[in-house]
C-alpha positions as CSV (number, residue, x, y, z in Angstrom):
1,M,8.9,37.2,-55.6
2,P,10.2,37.3,-51.9
3,V,11.9,34.3,-50.6
4,P,9.8,32.8,-47.7
5,V,11.5,33.0,-44.3
6,V,12.4,29.5,-42.9
7,P,10.8,29.2,-39.5
8,Y,13.2,28.6,-36.6
9,S,12.4,27.0,-33.2
10,E,14.0,25.4,-30.2
11,V,13.0,22.3,-28.3
12,D,14.4,20.2,-25.5
13,V,14.0,16.9,-27.3
14,L,13.2,16.1,-30.9
15,V,12.0,12.5,-31.5
16,I,12.3,11.3,-35.1
17,G,9.9,8.3,-35.8
18,A,6.6,7.6,-34.2
19,G,6.6,3.8,-33.8
20,P,6.4,2.2,-30.4
21,A,9.9,3.3,-29.3
22,G,9.4,6.9,-30.4
23,L,5.9,7.2,-28.8
24,M,7.2,5.5,-25.6
25,C,10.0,8.1,-25.5
26,A,7.9,11.1,-26.3
27,N,5.1,10.1,-23.9
28,A,7.6,9.5,-21.1
29,L,9.3,12.9,-21.7
30,A,5.9,14.7,-21.9
31,N,5.0,13.2,-18.6
32,A,8.2,14.6,-17.2
33,R,7.1,18.0,-18.5
34,V,10.0,18.1,-20.9
35,N,9.5,20.2,-24.1
36,V,9.3,17.4,-26.7
37,R,8.3,17.1,-30.3
38,V,7.9,13.9,-32.3
39,V,7.8,13.8,-36.1
40,D,7.0,10.9,-38.5
41,K,7.0,10.6,-42.3
42,R,3.8,8.6,-42.3
43,A,0.6,10.5,-42.9
44,V,-1.4,8.2,-40.5
45,K,-0.6,5.8,-37.7
46,V,-0.3,2.0,-38.1
47,A,-3.8,0.5,-38.5
48,A,-3.0,-3.2,-38.7
49,G,-0.3,-5.8,-38.5
50,Q,3.3,-5.0,-37.5
51,A,4.5,-6.1,-34.0
52,D,2.0,-7.5,-31.6
53,G,3.6,-9.3,-28.6
54,I,4.1,-7.6,-25.2
55,S,6.3,-9.4,-22.6
56,P,5.6,-9.5,-18.8
57,R,8.3,-6.9,-18.0
58,T,6.8,-4.5,-20.6
59,I,3.3,-4.9,-19.1
60,E,4.5,-3.9,-15.7
61,S,6.8,-1.1,-16.7
62,Y,4.9,2.0,-17.9
63,G,1.6,2.3,-16.1
64,I,-0.4,1.0,-19.1
65,A,-1.2,-2.5,-17.8
66,E,-4.9,-2.0,-17.1
67,R,-5.8,-0.8,-20.7
68,L,-3.3,-3.1,-22.3
69,I,-4.8,-6.2,-20.6
70,R,-8.3,-5.0,-21.3
71,E,-7.8,-4.7,-25.0
72,S,-5.5,-7.6,-25.7
73,V,-5.5,-11.3,-25.5
74,Q,-3.5,-13.1,-22.8
75,V,-1.2,-15.9,-23.8
76,H,-0.6,-18.3,-20.9
77,Q,0.3,-21.6,-22.6
78,A,2.6,-22.8,-25.3
79,A,2.0,-25.9,-27.3
80,F,4.7,-27.9,-29.2
81,Y,3.9,-29.9,-32.3
82,N,6.2,-32.3,-34.2
83,P,6.0,-34.7,-37.1
84,S,3.7,-37.7,-36.6
85,S,4.1,-41.2,-37.9
86,S,1.2,-40.7,-40.2
87,G,2.9,-37.9,-42.1
88,G,1.3,-34.9,-40.5
89,I,1.9,-33.3,-37.1
90,E,0.9,-34.2,-33.6
91,L,1.0,-32.5,-30.2
92,T,4.2,-33.3,-28.3
93,S,3.7,-31.2,-25.1
94,R,2.3,-28.1,-23.6
95,A,4.1,-25.8,-21.1
96,P,3.7,-22.3,-19.6
97,D,4.3,-19.6,-22.1
98,V,6.2,-17.6,-19.5
99,T,8.8,-19.3,-17.2
100,A,9.9,-16.4,-15.0
101,P,8.9,-17.1,-11.4
102,S,9.0,-13.4,-10.3
103,A,6.8,-12.1,-13.1
104,R,3.9,-10.0,-11.8
105,Y,2.0,-10.9,-15.0
106,P,3.0,-14.5,-15.7
107,F,1.8,-14.3,-19.3
108,E,2.3,-12.4,-22.6
109,V,-0.3,-10.3,-24.2
110,A,-0.9,-9.9,-27.9
111,L,-2.4,-6.8,-29.5
112,H,-1.7,-5.2,-32.9
113,Q,0.8,-2.4,-32.9
114,G,-1.6,0.3,-33.9
115,A,-3.7,-0.3,-30.7
116,I,-0.5,-0.3,-28.6
117,E,0.5,3.0,-30.2
118,S,-2.9,4.4,-29.4
119,I,-2.3,4.0,-25.7
120,F,0.7,6.3,-25.9
121,L,-1.0,8.6,-28.4
122,D,-4.0,9.2,-26.1
123,S,-1.7,9.8,-23.1
124,M,0.4,12.3,-25.1
125,T,-2.7,14.1,-26.4
126,A,-3.8,14.7,-22.8
127,L,-0.4,16.3,-22.2
128,G,-0.7,18.5,-25.2
129,V,1.8,16.6,-27.5
130,E,0.7,15.4,-30.9
131,V,2.7,13.5,-33.6
132,E,3.6,15.9,-36.4
133,R,3.0,13.6,-39.4
134,S,4.0,13.9,-43.0
135,T,7.2,15.4,-41.7
136,V,10.8,14.3,-42.5
137,P,14.2,15.4,-41.5
138,T,16.5,16.5,-44.4
139,S,19.7,17.4,-42.5
140,I,21.2,17.1,-39.0
141,E,24.3,18.7,-37.6
142,I,25.9,18.6,-34.1
143,S,27.9,21.6,-32.9
144,K,31.6,21.1,-32.7
145,D,32.0,23.5,-29.8
146,E,32.9,21.4,-26.8
147,N,31.7,24.1,-24.4
148,E,28.3,24.1,-26.0
149,L,28.1,20.3,-26.0
150,M,28.9,20.3,-22.2
151,D,26.4,23.0,-21.5
152,S,23.1,21.3,-20.5
153,A,21.1,24.5,-21.3
154,S,22.4,24.7,-24.9
155,H,20.7,23.5,-28.1
156,P,23.6,22.1,-30.1
157,V,21.8,19.9,-32.6
158,R,20.4,21.5,-35.7
159,V,17.8,19.6,-37.7
160,T,16.0,20.8,-40.9
161,L,12.5,19.4,-41.2
162,Q,10.4,19.3,-44.3
163,R,6.7,19.1,-44.3
164,L,5.2,17.0,-47.1
165,D,1.6,18.1,-46.7
166,V,1.6,21.9,-46.6
167,P,-0.3,23.9,-49.2
168,E,1.8,25.6,-51.9
169,G,3.1,29.0,-50.9
170,Q,3.5,28.1,-47.2
171,P,6.9,27.3,-45.7
172,Q,7.8,23.7,-46.2
173,E,11.0,23.8,-44.1
174,E,11.6,24.5,-40.5
175,I,15.0,24.6,-38.7
176,V,14.8,23.1,-35.2
177,H,17.6,23.5,-32.6
178,A,17.3,20.7,-30.1
179,K,19.2,19.9,-26.9
180,Y,18.8,16.2,-27.8
181,V,17.6,14.2,-30.8
182,V,16.3,10.6,-30.5
183,G,16.2,8.6,-33.7
184,T,13.5,5.9,-33.4
185,D,13.0,5.7,-37.2
186,G,13.2,2.0,-37.8
187,A,15.6,-0.5,-39.3
188,H,16.4,1.8,-42.2
189,S,17.1,4.7,-39.8
190,W,17.8,8.0,-41.5
191,V,19.4,9.3,-38.3
192,R,21.8,6.3,-38.1
193,K,22.8,6.7,-41.7
194,Q,23.6,10.5,-41.3
195,F,26.3,9.6,-38.7
196,D,27.6,6.6,-40.7
197,I,26.9,4.2,-37.8
198,A,27.5,0.6,-39.0
199,M,25.1,-2.2,-38.3
200,E,27.3,-5.1,-37.3
201,G,26.2,-8.7,-37.7
202,E,24.8,-10.8,-40.4
203,Q,21.7,-11.8,-42.4
204,S,20.5,-15.3,-41.8
205,E,19.4,-17.7,-44.5
206,F,15.9,-18.0,-42.9
207,I,12.9,-16.4,-44.7
208,W,9.6,-16.1,-43.0
209,G,6.1,-14.9,-44.0
210,V,3.4,-13.5,-41.7
211,L,-0.4,-13.6,-42.0
212,D,-3.1,-12.1,-39.8
213,M,-6.6,-13.7,-40.1
214,V,-9.7,-14.8,-38.3
215,P,-9.5,-18.6,-38.9
216,D,-11.9,-21.4,-39.4
217,T,-9.8,-24.3,-38.1
218,D,-9.8,-27.6,-36.3
219,F,-6.3,-27.1,-34.9
220,P,-6.8,-27.7,-31.2
221,D,-4.2,-25.2,-29.9
222,V,-5.3,-22.2,-32.0
223,R,-5.8,-20.1,-28.8
224,N,-2.3,-21.0,-27.4
225,K,1.0,-20.0,-28.7
226,S,1.9,-23.0,-30.9
227,L,5.4,-23.8,-32.1
228,V,5.2,-26.3,-34.9
229,H,8.0,-28.3,-36.4
230,S,6.9,-30.3,-39.5
231,N,8.6,-32.0,-42.4
232,H,7.4,-29.2,-44.6
233,G,8.8,-26.3,-42.5
234,S,8.2,-24.5,-39.2
235,V,5.1,-22.5,-38.2
236,L,4.4,-20.3,-35.2
237,L,0.7,-19.5,-34.3
238,V,0.0,-16.6,-31.9
239,P,-3.6,-15.9,-30.7
240,R,-4.7,-12.3,-31.1
241,E,-7.6,-10.0,-30.1
242,Q,-11.1,-10.3,-31.7
243,D,-10.7,-14.0,-32.6
244,R,-7.7,-13.3,-34.8
245,I,-4.5,-15.2,-35.0
246,R,-1.1,-14.5,-36.4
247,V,0.7,-17.2,-38.5
248,Y,4.4,-17.2,-39.1
249,M,5.6,-19.7,-41.7
250,Q,9.0,-20.7,-42.9
251,L,9.5,-20.1,-46.7
252,E,11.9,-21.6,-49.2
253,D,14.6,-19.4,-50.8
254,K,13.6,-20.4,-54.3
255,D,10.1,-19.3,-53.8
256,I,10.8,-15.8,-52.7
257,I,14.3,-14.6,-53.6
258,N,14.8,-12.8,-56.9
259,P,17.9,-14.4,-58.4
260,A,18.8,-11.2,-60.2
261,T,19.0,-9.1,-57.0
262,G,19.3,-11.6,-54.2
263,R,16.6,-9.8,-52.3
264,V,13.1,-10.7,-51.1
265,D,10.6,-10.1,-53.9
266,K,7.0,-9.8,-52.7
267,E,5.9,-10.2,-56.3
268,R,7.0,-13.8,-56.3
269,M,4.8,-14.9,-53.4
270,G,1.6,-13.4,-52.1
271,P,-0.7,-14.2,-49.1
272,E,-2.5,-17.1,-50.9
273,E,0.8,-18.9,-51.6
274,M,2.0,-18.2,-48.0
275,L,-1.3,-19.7,-46.7
276,D,-0.7,-22.8,-48.8
277,V,2.8,-23.2,-47.2
278,A,1.3,-22.9,-43.7
279,R,-1.4,-25.4,-44.5
280,R,1.1,-28.0,-45.6
281,S,3.0,-27.5,-42.3
282,L,-0.2,-27.8,-40.3
283,Y,-1.6,-31.0,-42.0
284,P,-3.8,-32.7,-41.1
285,Y,-5.5,-29.6,-39.6
286,K,-7.4,-27.1,-41.8
287,L,-6.8,-23.4,-41.8
288,I,-9.3,-21.2,-43.6
289,P,-9.5,-17.4,-43.3
290,T,-13.1,-16.4,-42.7
291,T,-12.8,-12.8,-43.6
292,G,-9.8,-12.9,-45.9
293,I,-6.2,-12.0,-45.0
294,L,-6.1,-9.0,-42.8
295,W,-2.4,-8.2,-43.1
296,W,0.7,-9.9,-44.4
297,T,4.4,-9.5,-45.0
298,L,7.6,-11.4,-45.5
299,Y,11.2,-10.9,-44.6
300,I,14.7,-12.3,-44.2
301,I,15.9,-12.5,-40.6
302,G,18.7,-10.0,-40.1
303,Q,20.6,-10.1,-36.8
304,R,22.5,-6.9,-36.4
305,V,23.5,-4.4,-33.7
306,A,24.6,-0.8,-34.3
307,S,28.3,-0.1,-33.5
308,R,27.2,2.7,-31.3
309,F,23.9,4.0,-29.9
310,S,24.8,7.7,-29.3
311,I,26.8,10.5,-30.8
312,K,28.4,12.9,-28.3
313,N,25.6,12.1,-25.9
314,R,23.3,14.5,-27.9
315,V,21.9,12.3,-30.6
316,F,20.7,8.8,-29.8
317,I,19.2,5.9,-31.7
318,A,16.8,3.4,-30.2
319,G,14.7,0.4,-31.2
320,D,15.0,-1.1,-34.7
321,A,17.3,1.8,-35.6
322,C,20.0,0.1,-33.5
323,H,19.2,-3.6,-33.4
324,T,17.3,-6.0,-35.7
325,H,16.4,-9.6,-35.1
326,S,13.7,-12.2,-35.7
327,P,10.3,-11.9,-34.1
328,K,10.2,-15.5,-32.9
329,A,11.1,-14.7,-29.3
330,G,8.6,-11.7,-29.3
331,Q,11.3,-9.2,-28.4
332,G,11.2,-6.6,-31.2
333,M,8.7,-4.1,-29.9
334,N,9.6,-4.9,-26.3
335,A,13.3,-4.3,-26.8
336,S,12.5,-1.0,-28.6
337,M,10.2,0.3,-26.0
338,N,12.6,-0.7,-23.2
339,D,15.4,1.2,-25.0
340,A,13.2,4.3,-24.9
341,H,12.3,3.6,-21.2
342,N,16.0,3.4,-20.3
343,L,16.9,6.6,-22.2
344,A,13.9,8.9,-21.4
345,W,14.5,9.3,-17.7
346,K,18.2,10.0,-18.2
347,I,17.5,12.8,-20.7
348,A,14.8,14.2,-18.4
349,L,17.3,14.5,-15.6
350,L,19.8,16.2,-17.9
351,V,17.1,18.7,-19.2
352,R,16.2,19.6,-15.6
353,G,19.8,20.2,-14.8
354,W,19.8,17.4,-12.2
355,A,22.4,15.1,-13.7
356,E,25.9,15.0,-15.4
357,P,26.3,13.9,-19.0
358,S,28.0,10.8,-17.7
359,L,24.6,9.4,-16.9
360,L,23.7,9.5,-20.6
361,S,26.6,7.2,-21.4
362,T,25.0,4.4,-19.5
363,Y,22.2,4.3,-22.1
364,E,24.6,2.8,-24.7
365,S,26.5,0.6,-22.2
366,E,23.3,-0.9,-20.8
367,R,21.1,-1.2,-23.9
368,R,23.9,-2.2,-26.3
369,K,24.9,-5.1,-24.1
370,Y,21.3,-6.2,-23.9
371,A,21.0,-6.0,-27.7
372,L,24.1,-8.2,-28.2
373,D,22.7,-10.7,-25.7
374,L,19.4,-10.6,-27.6
375,I,21.1,-11.3,-30.9
376,S,23.0,-14.2,-29.4
377,F,19.8,-15.7,-28.1
378,D,18.0,-15.0,-31.3
379,K,20.6,-16.8,-33.4
380,M,20.3,-19.9,-31.3
381,F,16.5,-19.9,-31.0
382,S,15.9,-19.0,-34.7
383,T,18.2,-21.8,-35.8
384,L,16.4,-24.3,-33.6
385,F,13.0,-23.1,-34.7
386,S,13.9,-23.0,-38.4
387,G,15.8,-26.3,-38.3
388,K,14.4,-29.6,-39.6
389,P,12.8,-31.7,-36.9
390,L,14.4,-34.9,-35.6
391,T,12.9,-37.9,-37.5
392,E,14.0,-41.4,-38.5
393,E,15.1,-40.0,-41.8
394,N,16.9,-36.9,-40.2
395,S,18.9,-38.1,-37.3
396,H,20.6,-34.7,-36.9
397,G,17.3,-32.7,-36.6
398,V,16.0,-30.7,-33.7
399,A,14.8,-32.9,-30.9
400,P,11.4,-31.8,-29.4
401,E,12.7,-32.1,-25.8
402,H,15.7,-29.9,-26.6
403,F,13.6,-27.3,-28.3
404,M,11.1,-27.1,-25.4
405,K,13.9,-27.0,-22.8
406,T,15.6,-24.1,-24.6
407,F,12.2,-22.3,-24.8
408,Q,11.8,-22.6,-21.0
409,K,15.5,-22.1,-20.0
410,F,15.6,-18.6,-21.4
411,G,12.2,-17.6,-20.0
412,G,13.8,-14.9,-17.8
413,F,15.4,-13.3,-20.8
414,T,12.4,-13.5,-23.2
415,S,10.0,-12.2,-20.5
416,G,12.3,-9.2,-19.9
417,I,12.3,-10.1,-16.2
418,G,16.0,-11.2,-16.2
419,V,17.5,-8.2,-17.9
420,H,20.6,-7.2,-15.9
421,Y,22.6,-4.0,-16.1
422,N,26.3,-4.1,-15.2
423,P,28.0,-1.7,-12.7
424,S,28.3,1.9,-13.9
425,V,27.6,5.4,-12.5
426,A,23.9,4.3,-12.5
427,V,24.5,0.9,-10.9
428,S,26.6,0.4,-7.8
429,D,27.2,-3.3,-7.1
430,R,28.2,-2.9,-3.4
431,N,26.3,-4.4,-0.5
432,Q,24.4,-7.1,-2.4
433,E,24.4,-9.2,0.8
434,V,22.3,-6.6,2.6
435,A,19.3,-7.5,0.4
436,S,20.3,-10.7,-1.3
437,G,16.9,-11.2,-3.0
438,L,17.0,-7.7,-4.7
439,V,19.6,-8.1,-7.5
440,I,21.4,-4.9,-8.1
441,G,21.1,-3.9,-11.7
442,E,17.8,-5.8,-12.2
443,R,14.2,-4.6,-12.0
444,F,12.6,-4.4,-8.5
445,P,10.5,-7.5,-8.1
446,P,6.8,-7.4,-7.2
447,Y,5.4,-8.1,-3.7
448,K,2.4,-7.0,-1.8
449,F,2.7,-5.0,1.4
450,I,0.0,-3.6,3.7
451,R,-0.4,0.2,4.0
452,A,-0.1,1.1,7.7
453,A,-2.7,3.8,7.7
454,D,-5.6,1.8,6.5
455,A,-4.5,-1.9,6.1
456,W,-4.9,-1.5,2.3
457,P,-2.8,-4.1,0.4
458,F,-0.5,-2.5,-2.2
459,E,1.7,-4.1,-4.9
460,I,5.1,-2.5,-4.4
461,Q,5.6,-1.9,-8.1
462,D,2.6,0.4,-8.1
463,L,4.6,2.6,-5.6
464,L,7.5,2.8,-8.0
465,P,6.0,4.6,-11.1
466,S,8.2,6.0,-13.8
467,D,7.8,9.5,-12.6
468,F,11.5,10.5,-12.9
469,R,12.1,10.4,-9.2
470,F,14.4,8.0,-7.5
471,K,12.6,5.9,-4.9
472,L,14.4,5.3,-1.6
473,L,12.9,2.2,0.1
474,V,13.7,2.2,3.8
475,F,13.4,-1.3,5.3
476,T,13.4,-0.3,9.0
477,G,13.2,-3.8,10.4
478,D,11.2,-4.1,13.7
479,F,10.8,-0.5,14.9
480,S,9.5,-1.7,18.3
481,D,12.9,-3.2,19.1
482,P,14.8,-0.5,21.0
483,L,18.1,-1.4,19.3
484,Q,16.6,-1.3,15.8
485,Q,14.8,1.9,16.7
486,A,18.1,3.5,17.6
487,R,19.6,2.3,14.4
488,V,16.8,3.8,12.3
489,K,16.9,7.1,14.1
490,S,20.6,7.4,13.6
491,M,20.1,6.7,9.9
492,V,17.5,9.5,9.7
493,A,19.9,11.9,11.5
494,N,22.7,11.1,9.0
495,I,20.4,11.3,5.9
496,Q,19.3,14.8,7.1
497,K,22.8,16.2,7.4
498,P,23.5,19.1,5.0
499,E,26.1,17.1,3.1
500,S,23.9,14.0,2.7
501,F,22.4,13.4,-0.8
502,L,18.9,14.3,0.3
503,N,19.9,17.8,1.1
504,R,22.9,18.1,-1.3
505,Y,20.6,17.5,-4.2
506,A,17.6,19.5,-3.0
507,T,16.0,21.8,-5.5
508,P,15.8,25.4,-4.4
509,G,12.3,26.9,-4.1
510,K,10.6,23.6,-3.7
511,N,8.6,23.4,-0.5
512,S,6.9,20.0,-0.9
513,G,10.0,17.9,-0.2
514,N,12.7,16.9,-2.6
515,P,11.3,16.3,-6.0
516,R,14.2,14.1,-7.0
517,F,13.5,11.5,-4.3
518,D,10.4,9.7,-2.9
519,I,10.9,7.9,0.4
520,I,8.8,4.8,1.1
521,T,9.0,3.1,4.5
522,I,8.6,-0.7,4.8
523,S,8.5,-1.9,8.4
524,K,8.1,-5.2,10.2
525,G,5.0,-5.4,12.4
526,Q,1.4,-6.3,12.6
527,K,-1.4,-4.1,11.2
528,E,-3.7,-4.4,14.2
529,G,-1.4,-2.6,16.6
530,F,0.8,-0.6,14.4
531,D,1.3,3.1,14.9
532,L,2.8,4.9,11.9
533,L,3.3,8.1,13.9
534,Q,6.1,6.4,15.8
535,F,8.4,7.0,12.9
536,P,10.5,10.1,12.4
537,T,8.8,12.6,10.1
538,L,11.2,11.9,7.3
539,L,9.9,8.4,7.0
540,R,6.3,9.4,6.9
541,S,6.2,12.5,4.8
542,H,2.6,11.6,4.0
543,W,0.3,9.0,5.7
544,S,0.4,6.9,2.5
545,K,4.2,6.4,2.6
546,V,4.4,3.8,5.4
547,F,3.9,0.0,4.8
548,I,4.0,-3.1,6.9
549,D,5.3,-6.6,5.9
550,D,2.2,-8.3,7.1
551,T,-0.5,-10.5,5.7
552,D,-3.8,-9.2,4.5
553,F,-7.0,-9.8,6.6
554,T,-7.7,-13.1,4.7
555,S,-4.1,-14.3,5.1
556,S,-4.0,-14.9,1.3
557,F,-0.7,-13.0,0.7
558,G,1.9,-10.9,2.3
559,G,4.0,-11.2,5.5
560,R,7.2,-12.6,3.9
561,G,8.5,-9.6,2.0
562,Y,11.7,-9.3,4.1
563,L,12.4,-12.9,3.6
564,Y,11.6,-12.8,-0.1
565,Y,13.9,-9.8,-0.6
566,G,16.6,-11.2,1.6
567,V,16.6,-8.3,4.0
568,G,17.7,-9.2,7.5
569,P,16.5,-7.7,10.9
570,E,19.0,-4.9,10.6
571,G,17.0,-3.5,7.6
572,A,18.3,-1.9,4.4
573,L,18.3,1.2,2.2
574,V,17.4,0.5,-1.5
575,A,17.7,3.1,-4.2
576,V,15.4,2.3,-7.1
577,R,16.0,4.2,-10.4
578,P,13.2,5.9,-12.2
579,D,13.0,3.0,-14.6
580,G,12.3,0.5,-11.8
581,Y,15.8,-1.0,-11.7
582,I,17.8,-1.3,-8.5
583,G,20.7,1.2,-8.6
584,A,22.2,0.8,-5.1
585,I,21.8,-0.9,-1.7
586,A,23.2,0.2,1.6
587,P,23.0,-0.8,5.3
588,L,21.1,1.6,7.5
589,D,24.4,2.7,9.2
590,H,26.2,3.5,5.9
591,V,24.2,6.3,4.4
592,E,27.5,7.5,2.9
593,E,27.2,4.6,0.4
594,L,24.2,6.3,-1.1
595,D,26.0,9.7,-1.0
596,A,28.7,8.2,-3.1
597,Y,26.2,6.6,-5.5
598,F,24.3,9.8,-6.2
599,A,27.5,11.9,-6.4
600,S,28.6,9.8,-9.3
601,F,26.1,11.3,-11.7
602,M,23.9,13.9,-9.9
603,K,24.3,17.7,-10.1
604,I,23.7,20.2,-7.4
605,S,20.9,22.6,-8.5
606,A,22.0,26.1,-9.5
């Protein structure tokens, strides 16, 4: 009988694992017209349960806000409960759920993971990319040839895939040669294990259970995020879509750990027992599932970070594959998707031949530092949340005021708004004083400006989509001032020189401007008498590219953008990365600062 021929293929990027991080990555790459495939061992996508919290930064990041907000429930307020003198619990205080002043969406949203994944799946389908399910990798090798590894056109990663659902007699295996492989295959990552990457950290002593239900309850804060400290343990309630709630409850070791193995044993405690634990902690309030338990799980909190996030800048791990932590701060899915967001644009630029491999090194330096910061916060917050409350009998317990202040103090971090990337080839920390309100290495904050052509108000973040182009924001100052006009015209002359980054990194054969850069002009002035045609052509490549820092016609907003961003009358040049983070700032009369920034990682097109 003839031996079947093993199919062979090539792909730019192979994504292994179709959870939120993998789908985020695959969708982003598909939008960049990168040849991407995504495989997953599961036969079907997640239908219920799993992660469910989306932070303000994640909402504003990927162009999915409209559908996400439409399908989810918004969480605006947090309620704090502590032991009462009568033996139950009582409301201690309420506070905003999000404490990040610059958040465009000052709330979290909650929606089950399957629905969130569907947003990406639908987008990918429209782009001709489908998840290849019931497919697992069985081997992976990276070429040892340094020349091949440095050649951006090569396919140095060899992966053998096995299909679990093919009829007998058809090839079950396929050999894929990829330029890059991204492992988003979860906490027990196969990709991570193949390269012996250690997970560094520890497993906490805290064990938690999770229940999803539609409740019948008299608990007054059931539609707020509720953080409950009781004498019987801690509980977290999160409102969900379609009248559902999620209940996290702290469990006792003796109830859940198998003494023979030391591991969590789901046979020792099921959803009914977990519900009893939650009810004791919520006394005197009732909690009755009206349609049964919709989903449940239990786990020990592990707080670990992978020792490295990449192998030879050709294989990467992201999401739970490289960091694990508790869900109490709502960062699991957010951190995973933001890993992929950080990585995808860098891979896309390499695939296009637009960037040097050094750019890929910033994925690990940026996201591993964030993961370490997350673990540090998670240890502190989990300890506070899981700790016994302060009572007359327990003078060393967690004080309600301390717990709430900690919750609020780290709002910038938990919202994702305050994530900061250190200087690297992708972040130049020079000239911060030129735009003191735009923190280099942080995401570009929202503000509304008026489009000059039609007085249409626009949120600036909507002008900075993740389309794999760098956005060059030109704050011209007051162009009607002769001195400032001369300064702007001199800047335009410099930026149009052959050796300037705009021409140095032009793509041959492209007639519709430079596809690597999108120039947006923001001027001072008043809409009623503003003439956008006064600007040099470079600053108005299309009528929609010129904006004014002015109020809208109702005077409800706008007009203080320069002040908010800390930009003086001399103006500024701001380079915003494809992921929305500020990469560099320069004065108008120092275009060479941006030349140096882009020269640190960009390649001249062949």
